[in-house]
GUNUVEX-502478 format. One record per residue (C-alpha): residue in one letter; y, x, z. Coordinates in steps of 0.25 Angstrom, whole numbers, plus 5000, padded with zeros to 4 digits. Last residue first. Layout:
// GUNUVEX-502478
AYXZ;...
This chain:
// GUNUVEX-502478
X518351474709;X519251444719;X518551294720;X517451364726;X518151414740;X518251234742;X516751234738;X516451354748;X517251284758;X516551154756;X515051234758;X515751294772;X516151144775;X514751114772;X514051224778;X514751224794;X515151084800;X515051014788;X513651034787;X512951094798;X513851034810;X513750874803;X515050804806;X515450704816;X516750664822;X517250554832;X518650544833;X519950514842;X521250504836;X522550534843;X524050504840;X524450484854;X523250484863;X522750364874;X521950284865;X521550384854;X521350304842;X519950294836;X519150354826;X517550344833;X517050404818;X516950524809;X516050584802;X515950724795;X515450724781;X514350814778;X513050744782;X511750794787;X512050754801;X513150624802;X512250524807;X511550614818;X513050674823;X513650514825;X514650464817;X515150324821;X514850174815;X514150124829;X514749994824;X515949964834;X516050114831;X516550124815;X516950244813;X516150324804;X517250394795;X516450494785;X517350634782;X517150734771;X517850654761;X519050624769;X519750494766;X519050424778;X519550514787;X521150474784;X520650324787;X519850334799;X521150414802;X522050294799;X521250174806;X521050244816;X522650284820;X523650394818;X524950434824;X525250554821;X525250704826;X523850694828;X522850684841;X521250704839;X520250664848;X518950724841;X517450674845;X516750774837;X515150764832;X514450884827;X513250844818;X511950914819;X510750914829;X511250834840;X510950874855;X512650904859;X513451024861;X514851004866;X516151074861;X517551004868;X518651034861;X520251024863;X521151054851;X522751054852;X523051104838;X524051224839;X523651294825;X523351164818;X522951224803;X521951124803;X520851224800;X521551314811;X521551214822;X520351144820;X519651304818;X520351344833;X519851204841;X518651164836;X518251334837;X518551334851;X517751214856;X516651274850;X516951414855;X516851354868;X518051324879;X517851364892;X519251444892;X518751564884;X517651534876;X516251494877;X515151484866;X514851364856;X514651234863;X514851174875;X514751034882;X513251054879;X512750904878;X511250844884;X509950774879;X509450894873;X510551014873;X509851074885;X510851164894;X511151314893;X511151304877;X510751384865;X509251364872;X508051454873;X508451454889;X508551314890;X507051294889;X506351224880;X504851264886;X504751114887;X504751114904;X506151204902;X506651094892;X506250984901;X506751054915;X508251064905;X508050924903;X507950864915;X509050964922;X509850814926;X509150694926;X509250604915;X509250714901;X507650694901;X507050544904;X506450504889;X505850644892;X505050684878;X506250714869;X506850804880;X505850904873;X505850894860;X507450884859;X507551014867;X506751074855;X507751004844;X509051034852;X508451194853;X508251204838;X509551134835;X510351214842;X509651354838;X509951294824;X511351334827;X512351294836;X513051184828;X511551134827;X511551084841;X512650964838;X514050994843;X514750864852;X516250904849;X517450844857;X518550854850;X520250864856;X521150894845;X522850894844;X523850894835;X523150844821;X524350814811;X524050664805;X523550654790;X523250794789;X522850814803;X521850674802;X521150744789;X520950884795;X520350804809;X519350744800;X518950854789;X518950944805;X517950874813;X516750924811;X517151064806;X517751094819;X516351084824;X515651154813;X516651274815;X517451304803;X517051394790;X517751504788;X518251544776;X518251694772;X519051794760;X519751864771;X521151804764;X520551654764;X521751564763;X521051474750;X520151404759;X521351364768;X521651274757;X520551194761;X521051144774;X520551004778;X519450954770;X518951114767;X518751144780;X519251284780;X519551394792;X520151484784;X520251644786;X521251734790;X521651684802;X520151684808;X519851574816;X518751544809;X518051694805;X516951704810;X516351564816;X515451564805;X515451474793;X516151564784;X516451564768;X516851704763;X517251684751;X516551814742;X517351934737;X516552054742;X517652044754;X517551914757;X515951914757;X516252064768;X516951964775;X516051854777;X514951954780;X515452024794;X516151894802;X515251814795;X513751894803;X514451894815;X515051764814;X513551694812;X513351654796;X513351544789;X514451624778;X514751564764;X515051664752;X515851614742;X516151694727;X515051784729;X514951884717;X514951994727;X514251934741;X513052004743;X513652144738;X514152134755;X512852114760;X511952014763;X510452024761;X510051934750;X509351784748;X509051764735;X509051604730;X508051534722;X508551394719;X507951274722;X508851224733;X508651354739;
C-alpha cells in the first residue's frame, strides 16, 4: 500500500497489543465483539459502525463540534456518527454555538453508496438499461418492465422498486411508528452530538439515483434572532465548510460537484418566511469522506494529540 508492504494478520486479541488507536470499519456485529477487546488490550477503539453510537458510555464525536467528548471514553471506545447526520453537523454545530438550536426539520437525499457497494452496482446496472430508452419513465411500470426484460429484475435489487429514474422515500430499516432507521439516527445522533436532549427533530430520508454525496434540506429554528447574512459569515469562518450561495448565477452545491471533496458545502441560505428565528439551508457532503472515513481519521488525529 502506497509503496509499502504490509502484513495482513488474522484478527485476535493479541493483534491489538502495542496499538494506540484501532479504527473499526466493519459491521455492527463485528464491532460489538472486537471493539471492547481492542480497548481491553489498551487501544482506543474508534468505531464507524452503529454498534455503540447511542451507548451512554461511548462518546459520539465530530471534532469540529464536540472535541471535548473524545476524552470522555470510559469504555475506551469512541463512536463515529452516521453519514447523514455528519453531513449537516459541522454547520449545525457552528450555528448552535452562536444562536442556540431548538428545532430541526431535515429531508435527506441519500446516495446509493450509502447502501454499500451493492447499491453502487445496482444503480450502474439499471442505468445501463434505462440509458437505452429515451422515453422510459414516462409511463407507470415501464422502467420495471425494461429492467426485467434486460435480466435486471428487482428480485436481485436492494430495493423493491427501481432506483434509476426514481426516488425511494425510504432509507434504512423500518422502525416503530413508520419511521426508518436513518430518520431515527438523524434525530437521536443530532441530540447526542449537540448535547441537546430535548431538541425537536423531524426527518425524512430518501434514496436518490446519485452515486456519491448526500444532500439535505435543513429547516433550523433557534432561540435567538439571526439573519442569512450572519449565518453566511459564521459558516464561512468554519475550516471544514464551503459556502456556495449565489443562486441568481446558478451557484449552489450539488452532489456531483461535491463528490470526492473533504469539506461539506452549504448553499440556498435564506430566512424562513413564516417561522420566527428560522433559517433554510441546503447542505451537501461526500458520504464516503466526511460522512465516514474522514471523520474517523479526524477523531484519530484528535486522540493522537494526547500521546
